[in-house]
C-alpha positions, 0 to 999 in steps of 0.5 A: 525521482529516486527509487527506494527498496522497502525493507518490509516487502522488498519491492521498489517504489518511488516517491515519499516513504511511509514511516513504519508503525512498528518502530516509528523509524523505518521508512517503508513503501506506501503500500506497506504503510497502508497495510500497517495502518489497516492492521493497526486499526484491526481491520479484518482481511476480508474488509481490507480486500473490500477497501482496496477493491473499492480504491481500485474501482474509484481510481479506474474511473478517474485520471490515474496513471498505470503506475498508481493502478499497479500499486493499488493492485499490489496492495490488494494482493498484500492485503489478501494474506 
């Protein structure tokens, strides 16, 4: 699987990119896509952290890979700004 670098956050990711809501052209990592969606929905930073924490909790109780959990943790850190 090809590794890509997100132009928004600079992190590398594998898999399908998200389409940035800023210009509807730029391919960004899924984490930044989630963050942009929450910003677009005007979800506050406390709520974003709560959503991501719940996603991590649910993921930790299911069959997920370490890569997926690391991705959720990175999104949580991005959402905490």
